[in-house]
SEFIZA-3560 file (N, C-alpha, C; in Angstrom, 3 decimals):
REM SEFIZA-3560
<numar><xx>11.359</xx><yy>-17.502</yy><zz>-15.476</zz><atom>N</atom></numar>
<numar><xx>11.014</xx><yy>-16.101</yy><zz>-15.579</zz><atom>CA</atom></numar>
<numar><xx>9.514</xx><yy>-15.902</yy><zz>-15.399</zz><atom>C</atom></numar>
<numar><xx>8.713</xx><yy>-16.808</yy><zz>-15.972</zz><atom>N</atom></numar>
<numar><xx>7.261</xx><yy>-16.669</yy><zz>-15.879</zz><atom>CA</atom></numar>
<numar><xx>6.800</xx><yy>-16.806</yy><zz>-14.429</zz><atom>C</atom></numar>
<numar><xx>7.489</xx><yy>-17.656</yy><zz>-13.649</zz><atom>N</atom></numar>
<numar><xx>7.116</xx><yy>-17.830</yy><zz>-12.248</zz><atom>CA</atom></numar>
<numar><xx>7.343</xx><yy>-16.543</yy><zz>-11.464</zz><atom>C</atom></numar>
<numar><xx>8.435</xx><yy>-15.855</yy><zz>-11.743</zz><atom>N</atom></numar>
<numar><xx>8.723</xx><yy>-14.603</yy><zz>-11.053</zz><atom>CA</atom></numar>
<numar><xx>7.695</xx><yy>-13.536</yy><zz>-11.406</zz><atom>C</atom></numar>
<numar><xx>7.278</xx><yy>-13.502</yy><zz>-12.671</zz><atom>N</atom></numar>
<numar><xx>6.266</xx><yy>-12.541</yy><zz>-13.090</zz><atom>CA</atom></numar>
<numar><xx>4.946</xx><yy>-12.813</yy><zz>-12.370</zz><atom>C</atom></numar>
<numar><xx>4.595</xx><yy>-14.076</yy><zz>-12.201</zz><atom>N</atom></numar>
<numar><xx>3.379</xx><yy>-14.420</yy><zz>-11.486</zz><atom>CA</atom></numar>
<numar><xx>3.442</xx><yy>-13.976</yy><zz>-10.035</zz><atom>C</atom></numar>
<numar><xx>4.596</xx><yy>-14.087</yy><zz>-9.432</zz><atom>N</atom></numar>
<numar><xx>4.761</xx><yy>-13.641</yy><zz>-8.044</zz><atom>CA</atom></numar>
<numar><xx>4.610</xx><yy>-12.137</yy><zz>-7.945</zz><atom>C</atom></numar>
<numar><xx>5.219</xx><yy>-11.422</yy><zz>-8.852</zz><atom>N</atom></numar>
<numar><xx>5.115</xx><yy>-9.958</yy><zz>-8.857</zz><atom>CA</atom></numar>
<numar><xx>3.673</xx><yy>-9.538</yy><zz>-9.129</zz><atom>C</atom></numar>
<numar><xx>3.035</xx><yy>-10.200</yy><zz>-10.086</zz><atom>N</atom></numar>
<numar><xx>1.646</xx><yy>-9.879</yy><zz>-10.396</zz><atom>CA</atom></numar>
<numar><xx>0.724</xx><yy>-10.176</yy><zz>-9.224</zz><atom>C</atom></numar>
<numar><xx>0.953</xx><yy>-11.284</yy><zz>-8.559</zz><atom>N</atom></numar>
<numar><xx>0.101</xx><yy>-11.610</yy><zz>-7.412</zz><atom>CA</atom></numar>
<numar><xx>0.342</xx><yy>-10.636</yy><zz>-6.260</zz><atom>C</atom></numar>
<numar><xx>1.576</xx><yy>-10.201</yy><zz>-6.071</zz><atom>N</atom></numar>
<numar><xx>1.860</xx><yy>-9.200</yy><zz>-5.038</zz><atom>CA</atom></numar>
<numar><xx>1.188</xx><yy>-7.874</yy><zz>-5.377</zz><atom>C</atom></numar>
<numar><xx>1.285</xx><yy>-7.464</yy><zz>-6.641</zz><atom>N</atom></numar>
<numar><xx>0.641</xx><yy>-6.229</yy><zz>-7.083</zz><atom>CA</atom></numar>
<numar><xx>-0.870</xx><yy>-6.308</yy><zz>-6.903</zz><atom>C</atom></numar>
<numar><xx>-1.443</xx><yy>-7.466</yy><zz>-7.237</zz><atom>N</atom></numar>
<numar><xx>-2.888</xx><yy>-7.646</yy><zz>-7.089</zz><atom>CA</atom></numar>
<numar><xx>-3.298</xx><yy>-7.571</yy><zz>-5.616</zz><atom>C</atom></numar>
<numar><xx>-2.491</xx><yy>-8.175</yy><zz>-4.717</zz><atom>N</atom></numar>
<numar><xx>-2.803</xx><yy>-8.116</yy><zz>-3.286</zz><atom>CA</atom></numar>
<numar><xx>-2.749</xx><yy>-6.668</yy><zz>-2.793</zz><atom>C</atom></numar>
<numar><xx>-1.747</xx><yy>-5.923</yy><zz>-3.241</zz><atom>N</atom></numar>
<numar><xx>-1.620</xx><yy>-4.530</yy><zz>-2.819</zz><atom>CA</atom></numar>
<numar><xx>-2.792</xx><yy>-3.703</yy><zz>-3.331</zz><atom>C</atom></numar>
<numar><xx>-3.236</xx><yy>-3.961</yy><zz>-4.561</zz><atom>N</atom></numar>
<numar><xx>-4.383</xx><yy>-3.230</yy><zz>-5.109</zz><atom>CA</atom></numar>
<numar><xx>-5.638</xx><yy>-3.530</yy><zz>-4.292</zz><atom>C</atom></numar>
<numar><xx>-5.813</xx><yy>-4.779</yy><zz>-3.893</zz><atom>N</atom></numar>
<numar><xx>-7.004</xx><yy>-5.165</yy><zz>-3.135</zz><atom>CA</atom></numar>
<numar><xx>-6.954</xx><yy>-4.705</yy><zz>-1.674</zz><atom>C</atom></numar>
<numar><xx>-5.762</xx><yy>-4.570</yy><zz>-1.117</zz><atom>N</atom></numar>
<numar><xx>-5.611</xx><yy>-4.240</yy><zz>0.313</zz><atom>CA</atom></numar>
<numar><xx>-4.709</xx><yy>-3.020</yy><zz>0.485</zz><atom>C</atom></numar>
<numar><xx>-5.089</xx><yy>-1.921</yy><zz>-0.123</zz><atom>N</atom></numar>
<numar><xx>-4.242</xx><yy>-0.723</yy><zz>-0.098</zz><atom>CA</atom></numar>
<numar><xx>-3.991</xx><yy>-0.214</yy><zz>1.318</zz><atom>C</atom></numar>
<numar><xx>-5.036</xx><yy>-0.078</yy><zz>2.101</zz><atom>N</atom></numar>
<numar><xx>-4.868</xx><yy>0.479</yy><zz>3.448</zz><atom>CA</atom></numar>
<numar><xx>-4.059</xx><yy>-0.460</yy><zz>4.345</zz><atom>C</atom></numar>
<numar><xx>-4.270</xx><yy>-1.742</yy><zz>4.207</zz><atom>N</atom></numar>
<numar><xx>-3.499</xx><yy>-2.707</yy><zz>5.000</zz><atom>CA</atom></numar>
<numar><xx>-2.025</xx><yy>-2.649</yy><zz>4.611</zz><atom>C</atom></numar>
<numar><xx>-1.743</xx><yy>-2.514</yy><zz>3.318</zz><atom>N</atom></numar>
<numar><xx>-0.357</xx><yy>-2.428</yy><zz>2.852</zz><atom>CA</atom></numar>
<numar><xx>0.315</xx><yy>-1.162</yy><zz>3.371</zz><atom>C</atom></numar>
<numar><xx>-0.392</xx><yy>-0.039</yy><zz>3.319</zz><atom>N</atom></numar>
<numar><xx>0.172</xx><yy>1.220</yy><zz>3.822</zz><atom>CA</atom></numar>
<numar><xx>0.383</xx><yy>1.127</yy><zz>5.331</zz><atom>C</atom></numar>
<numar><xx>-0.555</xx><yy>0.534</yy><zz>6.052</zz><atom>N</atom></numar>
<numar><xx>-0.409</xx><yy>0.373</yy><zz>7.505</zz><atom>CA</atom></numar>
<numar><xx>0.772</xx><yy>-0.510</yy><zz>7.873</zz><atom>C</atom></numar>
<numar><xx>0.946</xx><yy>-1.605</yy><zz>7.152</zz><atom>N</atom></numar>
<numar><xx>2.093</xx><yy>-2.486</yy><zz>7.410</zz><atom>CA</atom></numar>
<numar><xx>3.404</xx><yy>-1.782</yy><zz>7.089</zz><atom>C</atom></numar>
<numar><xx>3.405</xx><yy>-1.013</yy><zz>6.022</zz><atom>N</atom></numar>
<numar><xx>4.606</xx><yy>-0.260</yy><zz>5.666</zz><atom>CA</atom></numar>
<numar><xx>4.928</xx><yy>0.777</yy><zz>6.738</zz><atom>C</atom></numar>
<numar><xx>3.896</xx><yy>1.453</yy><zz>7.249</zz><atom>N</atom></numar>
<numar><xx>4.102</xx><yy>2.443</yy><zz>8.308</zz><atom>CA</atom></numar>
<numar><xx>4.659</xx><yy>1.768</yy><zz>9.561</zz><atom>C</atom></numar>
<numar><xx>4.055</xx><yy>0.642</yy><zz>9.944</zz><atom>N</atom></numar>
<numar><xx>4.503</xx><yy>-0.060</yy><zz>11.148</zz><atom>CA</atom></numar>
<numar><xx>5.939</xx><yy>-0.552</yy><zz>11.011</zz><atom>C</atom></numar>
<numar><xx>6.282</xx><yy>-1.115</yy><zz>9.869</zz><atom>N</atom></numar>
<numar><xx>7.658</xx><yy>-1.574</yy><zz>9.678</zz><atom>CA</atom></numar>
<numar><xx>8.616</xx><yy>-0.389</yy><zz>9.601</zz><atom>C</atom></numar>
<numar><xx>8.168</xx><yy>0.721</yy><zz>9.030</zz><atom>N</atom></numar>
<numar><xx>9.008</xx><yy>1.924</yy><zz>8.974</zz><atom>CA</atom></numar>
<numar><xx>9.303</xx><yy>2.483</yy><zz>10.346</zz><atom>C</atom></numar>
<numar><xx>8.286</xx><yy>2.530</yy><zz>11.191</zz><atom>N</atom></numar>
<numar><xx>8.495</xx><yy>3.078</yy><zz>12.535</zz><atom>CA</atom></numar>
<numar><xx>9.370</xx><yy>2.129</yy><zz>13.357</zz><atom>C</atom></numar>
<numar><xx>9.148</xx><yy>0.818</yy><zz>13.195</zz><atom>N</atom></numar>
<numar><xx>9.969</xx><yy>-0.151</yy><zz>13.936</zz><atom>CA</atom></numar>
<numar><xx>11.429</xx><yy>-0.099</yy><zz>13.480</zz><atom>C</atom></numar>
<numar><xx>11.649</xx><yy>-0.027</yy><zz>12.178</zz><atom>N</atom></numar>
<numar><xx>13.020</xx><yy>0.056</yy><zz>11.677</zz><atom>CA</atom></numar>
<numar><xx>13.708</xx><yy>1.345</yy><zz>12.075</zz><atom>C</atom></numar>
<numar><xx>12.967</xx><yy>2.438</yy><zz>12.050</zz><atom>N</atom></numar>
<numar><xx>13.553</xx><yy>3.720</yy><zz>12.415</zz><atom>CA</atom></numar>
<numar><xx>13.881</xx><yy>3.779</yy><zz>13.908</zz><atom>C</atom></numar>
<numar><xx>12.998</xx><yy>3.230</yy><zz>14.728</zz><atom>N</atom></numar>
<numar><xx>13.286</xx><yy>3.190</yy><zz>16.172</zz><atom>CA</atom></numar>
<numar><xx>14.508</xx><yy>2.318</yy><zz>16.431</zz><atom>C</atom></numar>
<numar><xx>14.596</xx><yy>1.177</yy><zz>15.739</zz><atom>N</atom></numar>
<numar><xx>15.763</xx><yy>0.301</yy><zz>15.919</zz><atom>CA</atom></numar>
<numar><xx>17.047</xx><yy>1.020</yy><zz>15.507</zz><atom>C</atom></numar>
<numar><xx>16.996</xx><yy>1.748</yy><zz>14.394</zz><atom>N</atom></numar>
<numar><xx>18.182</xx><yy>2.490</yy><zz>13.957</zz><atom>CA</atom></numar>
<numar><xx>18.520</xx><yy>3.616</yy><zz>14.936</zz><atom>C</atom></numar>
<numar><xx>17.527</xx><yy>4.379</yy><zz>15.343</zz><atom>N</atom></numar>
<numar><xx>17.769</xx><yy>5.508</yy><zz>16.236</zz><atom>CA</atom></numar>
<numar><xx>18.254</xx><yy>5.070</yy><zz>17.615</zz><atom>C</atom></numar>
<numar><xx>17.844</xx><yy>3.892</yy><zz>18.057</zz><atom>N</atom></numar>
<numar><xx>18.292</xx><yy>3.423</yy><zz>19.367</zz><atom>CA</atom></numar>
<numar><xx>19.774</xx><yy>3.051</yy><zz>19.340</zz><atom>C</atom></numar>
<numar><xx>20.328</xx><yy>2.846</yy><zz>18.157</zz><atom>N</atom></numar>
<numar><xx>21.763</xx><yy>2.546</yy><zz>18.072</zz><atom>CA</atom></numar>
<numar><xx>22.603</xx><yy>3.827</yy><zz>18.137</zz><atom>C</atom></numar>
<numar><xx>21.976</xx><yy>4.982</yy><zz>18.056</zz><atom>N</atom></numar>
<numar><xx>22.672</xx><yy>6.270</yy><zz>18.163</zz><atom>CA</atom></numar>
<numar><xx>22.761</xx><yy>6.669</yy><zz>19.638</zz><atom>C</atom></numar>
<numar><xx>23.949</xx><yy>6.645</yy><zz>20.223</zz><atom>N</atom></numar>
<numar><xx>24.056</xx><yy>6.846</yy><zz>21.671</zz><atom>CA</atom></numar>
<numar><xx>23.911</xx><yy>8.307</yy><zz>22.121</zz><atom>C</atom></numar>
<numar><xx>24.112</xx><yy>9.273</yy><zz>21.256</zz><atom>N</atom></numar>
<numar><xx>24.145</xx><yy>10.668</yy><zz>21.705</zz><atom>CA</atom></numar>
<numar><xx>22.830</xx><yy>11.403</yy><zz>21.476</zz><atom>C</atom></numar>
<numar><xx>21.709</xx><yy>10.693</yy><zz>21.421</zz><atom>N</atom></numar>
<numar><xx>20.400</xx><yy>11.329</yy><zz>21.214</zz><atom>CA</atom></numar>
<numar><xx>19.511</xx><yy>11.099</yy><zz>22.420</zz><atom>C</atom></numar>
<numar><xx>18.707</xx><yy>12.095</yy><zz>22.716</zz><atom>N</atom></numar>
<numar><xx>17.715</xx><yy>11.925</yy><zz>23.775</zz><atom>CA</atom></numar>
<numar><xx>16.601</xx><yy>11.018</yy><zz>23.256</zz><atom>C</atom></numar>
<numar><xx>15.901</xx><yy>10.365</yy><zz>24.161</zz><atom>N</atom></numar>
<numar><xx>14.828</xx><yy>9.446</yy><zz>23.792</zz><atom>CA</atom></numar>
<numar><xx>13.725</xx><yy>10.160</yy><zz>23.020</zz><atom>C</atom></numar>
<numar><xx>13.384</xx><yy>11.364</yy><zz>23.438</zz><atom>N</atom></numar>
<numar><xx>12.317</xx><yy>12.091</yy><zz>22.745</zz><atom>CA</atom></numar>
<numar><xx>12.708</xx><yy>12.398</yy><zz>21.297</zz><atom>C</atom></numar>
<numar><xx>13.967</xx><yy>12.710</yy><zz>21.061</zz><atom>N</atom></numar>
<numar><xx>14.444</xx><yy>12.988</yy><zz>19.703</zz><atom>CA</atom></numar>
<numar><xx>14.409</xx><yy>11.710</yy><zz>18.868</zz><atom>C</atom></numar>
<numar><xx>14.761</xx><yy>10.585</yy><zz>19.463</zz><atom>N</atom></numar>
<numar><xx>14.710</xx><yy>9.305</yy><zz>18.758</zz><atom>CA</atom></numar>
<numar><xx>13.283</xx><yy>8.992</yy><zz>18.314</zz><atom>C</atom></numar>
<numar><xx>12.313</xx><yy>9.230</yy><zz>19.183</zz><atom>N</atom></numar>
<numar><xx>10.913</xx><yy>8.948</yy><zz>18.858</zz><atom>CA</atom></numar>
<numar><xx>10.412</xx><yy>9.904</yy><zz>17.779</zz><atom>C</atom></numar>
<numar><xx>10.784</xx><yy>11.167</yy><zz>17.874</zz><atom>N</atom></numar>
<numar><xx>10.369</xx><yy>12.152</yy><zz>16.873</zz><atom>CA</atom></numar>
<numar><xx>10.946</xx><yy>11.800</yy><zz>15.498</zz><atom>C</atom></numar>
<numar><xx>12.214</xx><yy>11.410</yy><zz>15.467</zz><atom>N</atom></numar>
<numar><xx>12.828</xx><yy>11.023</yy><zz>14.199</zz><atom>CA</atom></numar>
<numar><xx>12.145</xx><yy>9.791</yy><zz>13.612</zz><atom>C</atom></numar>
<numar><xx>11.833</xx><yy>8.819</yy><zz>14.462</zz><atom>N</atom></numar>
<numar><xx>11.154</xx><yy>7.611</yy><zz>13.985</zz><atom>CA</atom></numar>
<numar><xx>9.796</xx><yy>7.961</yy><zz>13.398</zz><atom>C</atom></numar>
<numar><xx>9.070</xx><yy>8.852</yy><zz>14.042</zz><atom>N</atom></numar>
<numar><xx>7.754</xx><yy>9.257</yy><zz>13.543</zz><atom>CA</atom></numar>
<numar><xx>7.875</xx><yy>9.971</yy><zz>12.201</zz><atom>C</atom></numar>
<numar><xx>8.873</xx><yy>10.849</yy><zz>12.093</zz><atom>N</atom></numar>
<numar><xx>9.063</xx><yy>11.567</yy><zz>10.831</zz><atom>CA</atom></numar>
<numar><xx>9.445</xx><yy>10.625</yy><zz>9.691</zz><atom>C</atom></numar>
<numar><xx>10.316</xx><yy>9.663</yy><zz>9.970</zz><atom>N</atom></numar>
<numar><xx>10.690</xx><yy>8.696</yy><zz>8.937</zz><atom>CA</atom></numar>
<numar><xx>9.478</xx><yy>7.876</yy><zz>8.495</zz><atom>C</atom></numar>
<numar><xx>8.695</xx><yy>7.415</yy><zz>9.461</zz><atom>N</atom></numar>
<numar><xx>7.517</xx><yy>6.619</yy><zz>9.128</zz><atom>CA</atom></numar>
<numar><xx>6.482</xx><yy>7.458</yy><zz>8.379</zz><atom>C</atom></numar>
<numar><xx>6.370</xx><yy>8.720</yy><zz>8.733</zz><atom>N</atom></numar>
<numar><xx>5.426</xx><yy>9.598</yy><zz>8.050</zz><atom>CA</atom></numar>
<numar><xx>5.837</xx><yy>9.801</yy><zz>6.583</zz><atom>C</atom></numar>
<numar><xx>7.109</xx><yy>9.994</yy><zz>6.340</zz><atom>N</atom></numar>
<numar><xx>7.596</xx><yy>10.144</yy><zz>4.967</zz><atom>CA</atom></numar>
<numar><xx>7.383</xx><yy>8.857</yy><zz>4.172</zz><atom>C</atom></numar>
<numar><xx>7.627</xx><yy>7.719</yy><zz>4.803</zz><atom>N</atom></numar>
<numar><xx>7.419</xx><yy>6.432</yy><zz>4.143</zz><atom>CA</atom></numar>
<numar><xx>5.943</xx><yy>6.226</yy><zz>3.815</zz><atom>C</atom></numar>
<numar><xx>5.054</xx><yy>6.645</yy><zz>4.716</zz><atom>N</atom></numar>
<numar><xx>3.618</xx><yy>6.524</yy><zz>4.484</zz><atom>CA</atom></numar>
<numar><xx>3.174</xx><yy>7.406</yy><zz>3.323</zz><atom>C</atom></numar>
<numar><xx>3.681</xx><yy>8.626</yy><zz>3.266</zz><atom>N</atom></numar>
<numar><xx>3.343</xx><yy>9.497</yy><zz>2.142</zz><atom>CA</atom></numar>
<numar><xx>3.805</xx><yy>8.905</yy><zz>0.817</zz><atom>C</atom></numar>
<numar><xx>4.986</xx><yy>8.300</yy><zz>0.819</zz><atom>N</atom></numar>
<numar><xx>5.482</xx><yy>7.649</yy><zz>-0.396</zz><atom>CA</atom></numar>
<numar><xx>4.590</xx><yy>6.458</yy><zz>-0.771</zz><atom>C</atom></numar>
<numar><xx>4.144</xx><yy>5.701</yy><zz>0.223</zz><atom>N</atom></numar>
<numar><xx>3.269</xx><yy>4.556</yy><zz>-0.049</zz><atom>CA</atom></numar>
<numar><xx>1.916</xx><yy>5.013</yy><zz>-0.580</zz><atom>C</atom></numar>
<numar><xx>1.380</xx><yy>6.084</yy><zz>-0.037</zz><atom>N</atom></numar>
<numar><xx>0.113</xx><yy>6.614</yy><zz>-0.532</zz><atom>CA</atom></numar>
<numar><xx>0.256</xx><yy>7.134</yy><zz>-1.965</zz><atom>C</atom></numar>
<numar><xx>1.376</xx><yy>7.766</yy><zz>-2.258</zz><atom>N</atom></numar>
<numar><xx>1.628</xx><yy>8.224</yy><zz>-3.629</zz><atom>CA</atom></numar>
<numar><xx>1.733</xx><yy>7.026</yy><zz>-4.569</zz><atom>C</atom></numar>
<numar><xx>2.395</xx><yy>5.973</yy><zz>-4.118</zz><atom>N</atom></numar>
<numar><xx>2.486</xx><yy>4.753</yy><zz>-4.921</zz><atom>CA</atom></numar>
<numar><xx>1.124</xx><yy>4.118</yy><zz>-5.152</zz><atom>C</atom></numar>
<numar><xx>0.276</xx><yy>4.104</yy><zz>-4.123</zz><atom>N</atom></numar>
<numar><xx>-1.075</xx><yy>3.558</yy><zz>-4.269</zz><atom>CA</atom></numar>
<numar><xx>-1.883</xx><yy>4.395</yy><zz>-5.254</zz><atom>C</atom></numar>
<numar><xx>-1.678</xx><yy>5.711</yy><zz>-5.236</zz><atom>N</atom></numar>
<numar><xx>-2.377</xx><yy>6.579</yy><zz>-6.183</zz><atom>CA</atom></numar>
<numar><xx>-1.921</xx><yy>6.297</yy><zz>-7.612</zz><atom>C</atom></numar>
<numar><xx>-0.637</xx><yy>6.047</yy><zz>-7.803</zz><atom>N</atom></numar>
<numar><xx>-0.116</xx><yy>5.725</yy><zz>-9.136</zz><atom>CA</atom></numar>
<numar><xx>-0.697</xx><yy>4.401</yy><zz>-9.628</zz><atom>C</atom></numar>
<numar><xx>-0.768</xx><yy>3.412</yy><zz>-8.750</zz><atom>N</atom></numar>
<numar><xx>-1.344</xx><yy>2.113</yy><zz>-9.125</zz><atom>CA</atom></numar>
<numar><xx>-2.820</xx><yy>2.281</yy><zz>-9.477</zz><atom>C</atom></numar>
<numar><xx>-3.539</xx><yy>3.063</yy><zz>-8.693</zz><atom>N</atom></numar>
<numar><xx>-4.958</xx><yy>3.305</yy><zz>-8.971</zz><atom>CA</atom></numar>
<numar><xx>-5.131</xx><yy>4.013</yy><zz>-10.312</zz><atom>C</atom></numar>
<numar><xx>-4.294</xx><yy>4.991</yy><zz>-10.588</zz><atom>N</atom></numar>
<numar><xx>-4.340</xx><yy>5.708</yy><zz>-11.861</zz><atom>CA</atom></numar>
<numar><xx>-4.046</xx><yy>4.765</yy><zz>-13.024</zz><atom>C</atom></numar>
<numar><xx>-3.042</xx><yy>3.914</yy><zz>-12.859</zz><atom>N</atom></numar>
<numar><xx>-2.678</xx><yy>2.955</yy><zz>-13.901</zz><atom>CA</atom></numar>
<numar><xx>-3.825</xx><yy>1.986</yy><zz>-14.157</zz><atom>C</atom></numar>
<numar><xx>-4.444</xx><yy>1.477</yy><zz>-13.091</zz><atom>N</atom></numar>
<numar><xx>-5.577</xx><yy>0.562</yy><zz>-13.243</zz><atom>CA</atom></numar>
<numar><xx>-6.746</xx><yy>1.245</yy><zz>-13.943</zz><atom>C</atom></numar>
<numar><xx>-6.956</xx><yy>2.509</yy><zz>-13.630</zz><atom>N</atom></numar>
<numar><xx>-8.052</xx><yy>3.249</yy><zz>-14.253</zz><atom>CA</atom></numar>
<numar><xx>-7.782</xx><yy>3.456</yy><zz>-15.748</zz><atom>C</atom></numar>
<numar><xx>-6.550</xx><yy>3.799</yy><zz>-16.086</zz><atom>N</atom></numar>
<numar><xx>-6.198</xx><yy>4.056</yy><zz>-17.484</zz><atom>CA</atom></numar>
<numar><xx>-6.201</xx><yy>2.787</yy><zz>-18.335</zz><atom>C</atom></numar>
<numar><xx>-5.782</xx><yy>1.662</yy><zz>-17.768</zz><atom>N</atom></numar>
<numar><xx>-5.704</xx><yy>0.424</yy><zz>-18.541</zz><atom>CA</atom></numar>
<numar><xx>-7.016</xx><yy>-0.336</yy><zz>-18.564</zz><atom>C</atom></numar>
<numar><xx>-7.958</xx><yy>0.034</yy><zz>-17.731</zz><atom>N</atom></numar>
<numar><xx>-9.238</xx><yy>-0.659</yy><zz>-17.676</zz><atom>CA</atom></numar>
<numar><xx>-9.222</xx><yy>-1.880</yy><zz>-16.793</zz><atom>C</atom></numar>
<numar><xx>-8.132</xx><yy>-2.119</yy><zz>-16.077</zz><atom>N</atom></numar>
<numar><xx>-8.048</xx><yy>-3.289</yy><zz>-15.204</zz><atom>CA</atom></numar>
<numar><xx>-9.053</xx><yy>-3.202</yy><zz>-14.066</zz><atom>C</atom></numar>
<numar><xx>-9.339</xx><yy>-2.002</yy><zz>-13.612</zz><atom>N</atom></numar>
<numar><xx>-10.290</xx><yy>-1.836</yy><zz>-12.519</zz><atom>CA</atom></numar>
<numar><xx>-11.696</xx><yy>-2.205</yy><zz>-12.987</zz><atom>C</atom></numar>
<numar><xx>-12.052</xx><yy>-1.792</yy><zz>-14.203</zz><atom>N</atom></numar>
<numar><xx>-13.370</xx><yy>-2.120</yy><zz>-14.742</zz><atom>CA</atom></numar>
<numar><xx>-13.510</xx><yy>-3.637</yy><zz>-14.908</zz><atom>C</atom></numar>
<numar><xx>-12.459</xx><yy>-4.298</yy><zz>-15.345</zz><atom>N</atom></numar>
<numar><xx>-12.493</xx><yy>-5.750</yy><zz>-15.496</zz><atom>CA</atom></numar>
<numar><xx>-12.639</xx><yy>-6.435</yy><zz>-14.151</zz><atom>C</atom></numar>
<numar><xx>-12.018</xx><yy>-5.889</yy><zz>-13.116</zz><atom>N</atom></numar>
<numar><xx>-12.080</xx><yy>-6.485</yy><zz>-11.787</zz><atom>CA</atom></numar>
<numar><xx>-13.501</xx><yy>-6.426</yy><zz>-11.222</zz><atom>C</atom></numar>
<numar><xx>-14.238</xx><yy>-5.346</yy><zz>-11.518</zz><atom>N</atom></numar>
<numar><xx>-15.584</xx><yy>-5.199</yy><zz>-10.971</zz><atom>CA</atom></numar>
<numar><xx>-16.662</xx><yy>-5.717</yy><zz>-11.909</zz><atom>C</atom></numar>
<numar><xx>-16.317</xx><yy>-6.047</yy><zz>-13.146</zz><atom>N</atom></numar>
<numar><xx>-17.298</xx><yy>-6.530</yy><zz>-14.107</zz><atom>CA</atom></numar>
<numar><xx>-17.925</xx><yy>-7.845</yy><zz>-13.663</zz><atom>C</atom></numar>
<numar><xx>-17.173</xx><yy>-8.664</yy><zz>-12.934</zz><atom>N</atom></numar>
<numar><xx>-17.723</xx><yy>-9.950</yy><zz>-12.502</zz><atom>CA</atom></numar>
<numar><xx>-18.847</xx><yy>-9.780</yy><zz>-11.490</zz><atom>C</atom></numar>
<numar><xx>-18.927</xx><yy>-8.632</yy><zz>-10.833</zz><atom>N</atom></numar>
<numar><xx>-19.989</xx><yy>-8.389</yy><zz>-9.862</zz><atom>CA</atom></numar>
<numar><xx>-21.232</xx><yy>-7.768</yy><zz>-10.509</zz><atom>C</atom></numar>
<numar><xx>-21.095</xx><yy>-7.300</yy><zz>-11.724</zz><atom>N</atom></numar>
<numar><xx>-22.203</xx><yy>-6.655</yy><zz>-12.424</zz><atom>CA</atom></numar>
<numar><xx>-22.795</xx><yy>-7.619</yy><zz>-13.438</zz><atom>C</atom></numar>
<numar><xx>-24.069</xx><yy>-7.828</yy><zz>-13.352</zz><atom>N</atom></numar>
<numar><xx>-24.756</xx><yy>-8.693</yy><zz>-14.303</zz><atom>CA</atom></numar>
<numar><xx>-25.719</xx><yy>-7.824</yy><zz>-15.091</zz><atom>C</atom></numar>
<numar><xx>-25.315</xx><yy>-7.451</yy><zz>-16.295</zz><atom>N</atom></numar>
<numar><xx>-26.116</xx><yy>-6.543</yy><zz>-17.099</zz><atom>CA</atom></numar>
<numar><xx>-27.319</xx><yy>-7.241</yy><zz>-17.741</zz><atom>C</atom></numar>
<numar><xx>-27.339</xx><yy>-8.553</yy><zz>-17.760</zz><atom>N</atom></numar>
<numar><xx>-28.446</xx><yy>-9.289</yy><zz>-18.358</zz><atom>CA</atom></numar>
<numar><xx>-29.581</xx><yy>-9.536</yy><zz>-17.376</zz><atom>C</atom></numar>
<numar><xx>-29.363</xx><yy>-9.291</yy><zz>-16.110</zz><atom>N</atom></numar>
<numar><xx>-30.387</xx><yy>-9.520</yy><zz>-15.111</zz><atom>CA</atom></numar>
<numar><xx>-31.462</xx><yy>-8.443</yy><zz>-15.190</zz><atom>C</atom></numar>
<numar><xx>-32.700</xx><yy>-8.794</yy><zz>-14.894</zz><atom>N</atom></numar>
<numar><xx>-33.742</xx><yy>-7.766</yy><zz>-14.890</zz><atom>CA</atom></numar>
<numar><xx>-33.500</xx><yy>-6.748</yy><zz>-13.774</zz><atom>C</atom></numar>
<numar><xx>-33.972</xx><yy>-5.524</yy><zz>-13.944</zz><atom>N</atom></numar>
<numar><xx>-33.735</xx><yy>-4.527</yy><zz>-12.897</zz><atom>CA</atom></numar>
<numar><xx>-34.457</xx><yy>-4.899</yy><zz>-11.607</zz><atom>C</atom></numar>
<numar><xx>-33.834</xx><yy>-4.546</yy><zz>-10.526</zz><atom>N</atom></numar>
<numar><xx>-34.385</xx><yy>-4.837</yy><zz>-9.205</zz><atom>CA</atom></numar>
<numar><xx>-35.525</xx><yy>-3.881</yy><zz>-8.891</zz><atom>C</atom></numar>
<numar><xx>-36.640</xx><yy>-4.423</yy><zz>-8.445</zz><atom>N</atom></numar>
<numar><xx>-37.779</xx><yy>-3.575</yy><zz>-8.089</zz><atom>CA</atom></numar>
<numar><xx>-37.908</xx><yy>-3.482</yy><zz>-6.584</zz><atom>C</atom></numar>
<numar><xx>-38.145</xx><yy>-2.298</yy><zz>-6.092</zz><atom>N</atom></numar>
<numar><xx>-38.306</xx><yy>-2.108</yy><zz>-4.642</zz><atom>CA</atom></numar>
<numar><xx>-39.719</xx><yy>-2.357</yy><zz>-4.206</zz><atom>C</atom></numar>
//
């Protein structure tokens, strides 16, 4: 069970670090899957198949962006985001002079 949790946590961490890449991959897979599904429908014009694929991918992208916003909100509320950036901040160092 602990191994599965580590996999889920590592996947969540990758998505948090690469939000735009994750949304882009989801969009690309959504459009590819929708085109594959629509091409199996024999009574549709090609332009309608492409429009449907675009609409499906657009809806999937909006859902992914909403999910990314929820993850960002959760990280902000739990303080996980502050912990992630704390390693880059050294409060004991003297201030930088220009």
